[in-house]
C-alpha positions, 0 to 999 in steps of 0.5 A: 520198955513195955514193948519188950514185955511180950518177949519176957519169956525169951529174955529170961530164958536167954539170961538164964542160959548165959548164966548156965553157959558160964557156970556149967564150965566149972561144974562137972557133975551131970546131975547138977547141970541137969537139974540146972537145965530143968530149973531153967525150963520151969522158971521160964514156964512160970512166966510164959503167960505173964503178958500178951501182945506184939513187938518189933512192928508185928514181927513177934507175937505172944498169943495163946498159940505161941505161949501154949506151944512154948510150954510144950517145948519147955516141958519137953526140955524138962522131961528129956533132960530128966530121962537123960540124967543116967543115960549111958550113951551120953558120957559125963564129959559131954553132958554139958555140951549136950544140954547146951544144944537142947537149950539152944534148940528150945529157944529157937522153937520158942522164936519160931512159933512167935514169928509173924514174919518170914525172915525171923521165921526162917532164921529161927527154923535154921537155928533149931535145925542146926542144933538138932542135926548136931544132937542126932549125931552126938554119940561120935562112937556110934556109926548109926548116930553119925549116919542119922546126923548126916542124912538129916543134915543133907536132906534138911539143907535141901528143905531149907533151900526150898523154904528160902525159895518159897519166901523169895517167891511170896516176897516177889509177888506181894512185896512183903514178908510180914504175915499181916501185910501178905494177908492184906495184899491177897485180900485186895488182889484177887489175881493168883499167879503161878508164883503164888502157888510156887511160893506157897507150895515151897513153904508148905513142903519145907515145914512139912519136912520139918514136921516129918510129914509124908512124902517128905518123911524118909529121914524120920525112921533112920534118924529116929533109930540112929539118934540117941534115944533121949534125943529121939524123944526130944526131936519127936515132939519139939521140932514137930510142934514148932513146924506145925505151929508155924504152918498153922499161923501162916495158913491162918494169918497170911493165906486164910483169904485164899484157900485155894492156895493151900487147901488141896496140898495140905489135905493131900499131905495130911491123908498121905501122912496118916496112911504112910505112918500107920501102914508102915508101922504095922510091920516094924519090930524095932520100937524106935522105928515103930514110934518114928512111923507113929510120929509120922501118923500123928503129924498127919492128925495134927495137920488136920487142925491146920486144915481147919484154919480156925481159932478152934483148930489152932487151940487143938494143935496146942492141946494135941502137942501138949498131950503128945509130948507126955505120952510119947516121951513117956513111951521113950522113957519105958524104952530106956528102962528095959534091957532090950527096950528097942526090940518088940520082943523085949516086952514079952511078959514084963507084966509078970515082973514089973506090973506098974511099968507094964501098966504105964506103957499100956497107958501110953499105948492107949493114949497114942492110939486114942483110946479113952480115958486117956489124953490122946483120945481128947486130943484127937477128938478136938482135932476132928471136931475142929475139922468137922466144924470147918466143913471138911467132914470127909477128911475127919472120917479118913483120919478116924479110920486111920486112927482105928488102924493104928490100934493094931500095932500099939496093942501088939506091944500090949499083947506081948506085955500081958499075954506072953511069957518072958524069955528070960527071968529078969527083975526089971524093977532093980534095973530102972533108974530113979529118974526114969521111974519119976518120968514114967510115973509123971507122964502116965499121971498127966495123960490120965488126968488130961483124959478125965479132966481135959480143962486142966491144960485147955 
């Protein structure tokens, strides 16, 4: 029985999901079902760090990387359910199905970061992807949502095929799909063939697509804009963290002995991703598209921690994605709170009517751009430090330059909030639902605390 203890969070989550699956059929109140989903998230979070170890012949692992990222997924589920409680685009009659898909995708993400074998990893990635495809097109009456889902599905299918091709190539040259065995094979066989490079590149390409990295990012802006805002918030954190976590484990545990297989492609992808996200975000006037390009840029930053290929780098991935979850979902909560939250012009002069909301949004923007004393600054600092300690100083310098560039488009919103007058006199405080007030305040508090006392979640 002890061999199954590392799977305890997944087992508990699955049991609670099945209970909810049955009970939810008879409960038509979205607030009750939403509270049940948040309770499942919290219960699973409390037992995450109860046991460490491996299971199923080292195909499954519970370690600091996996458990830390699972906490990111569960908190993302909690926060996105919280901001969904009064989201009008998700009708009452479909909220149950909506929450089921979020639960299933979270379970898949948990399995992804614990997989130490390509077969369960591939199955888990596809499990997660199918749920997110459906969620992005969940509002059937919205043509943009339908288009987003279709684009994501078609491009995601290509990525899945490429991923499978890469796994087949690696299996063909090593005779195994387990990370530990692949590492041993590469260590004892110095000859690197074209099939090694093909397999590695295919795997990197597929996971870079799932993380929204350039040049495989084309789906992100359209899908982020077309999907329901709550789902945009959800998919901007969980799937990205799962893909980066999986890639970090593959590089660190399977390919660490052959740096030439992955270093140049990952450096190219990281730099191109930071450049693409930050430069294209400069000209956006739609907040969801701006946050989409921002999300691309952040994928580039966290990819630097993968390049570090060290335990310090893996730890910085966990911290970065934890802070990113709070600041990004918090920003999307503000988007939901404003009457014209998807337009940058909708932020004009809101400090005159709701100073607390403007200050919270300012905190999210400062944190996203990496300005102290917020958690985003510590997260970027840890990532850059891990890269420098691994000897890639020039890569870290490029990341710092692009991080400075990002301040322009974040602070452009801040200028509109505090230095321009609103076009219409609206008392925003009367329009903000209580669930959004709680979510915004909670997220703002966490990123402030993690910026001042980072050891809270380190």
